C-alpha positions in Angstrom: 4.5 0.2 0.5 5.6 -1.0 4.0 5.3 -5.2 4.2 6.3 -8.2 5.8 7.6 -10.8 3.3 5.6 -13.3 4.4 2.4 -11.7 4.5 0.0 -13.3 1.8 -2.1 -9.9 1.6 1.3 -8.1 0.9 2.4 -10.5 -1.6 -1.0 -9.9 -3.3 -0.5 -6.2 -3.5 3.0 -6.2 -4.6 1.9 -8.4 -7.3 -0.5 -6.4 -8.5 1.6 -3.4 -8.6 4.0 -5.3 -10.4 1.3 -6.7 -13.0 0.2 -3.0 -13.6 3.5 -1.8 -14.1 3.5 0.8 -11.8 6.4 2.5 -10.2 6.5 1.6 -6.5 8.8 1.5 -3.5 8.6 -1.1 -1.1 9.7 -1.0 2.5 10.4 -4.6 3.8 9.8 -4.6 7.7 10.6 -7.7 8.8 13.3 -7.0 11.2 12.1 -3.3 12.0 8.8 -3.9 14.4 9.7 -0.4 16.1 9.6 1.4 12.9 6.7 -0.8 11.5 4.8 -0.1 14.6 5.8 3.9 14.2 4.3 3.5 10.5 1.2 1.8 11.8 0.6 4.6 14.1 1.1 7.3 11.5 -1.4 6.2 9.0 -3.4 4.8 11.7 -3.6 1.7 9.9 -3.2 -1.4 12.1 -2.2 -4.1 9.6 0.3 -4.7 6.5 0.4 -3.9 4.0 0.3 -0.3 4.0 -0.3 1.5 0.9 0.3 5.1 0.3 0.1 7.5 -2.8 1.5 11.1 -3.2 -1.4 12.9 -4.4 -0.6 16.7 -5.4 2.7 16.1 -3.2 1.1 15.2 -0.6 1.1 11.4 1.1 -2.5 10.0 1.1 -3.1 6.4 2.7 -4.8 3.9 0.6 -5.0 1.3 3.0 -4.1 -2.7 2.6 -4.8 -5.1 -0.4 -8.4 -4.9 -0.6 -8.5 -1.0 -0.1 -5.7 -1.1 -3.1 -8.4 -2.7 -5.7 -10.8 -0.3 -4.5 -8.8 2.3 -5.2 -7.8 1.0 -8.8 -11.5 0.5 -9.2 -12.5 4.0 -8.5 -9.5 5.3 -10.5 -10.9 3.6 -13.7 -14.0 5.0 -12.8 -13.1 8.6 -13.0 -11.4 8.1 -16.1 -14.0 6.7 -17.6 -16.3 9.6 -16.6 
């Protein structure tokens, strides 16, 4: 997950991952605007946080905080099917 430390949605996403006790890596991009712009371009996601997961050894974009919540809902639905 790529974040800016004072971004409210980044903080919410980080807290959600901690709350769920999920392994994750956080890249704080406060002092790395060029690298952050490159990540935004790579994923085609214009805002932070940028959240991705590895699915079968391939990195897949989840999106931002609200996308993360939607992703968790879909994961729960698939487990219950």
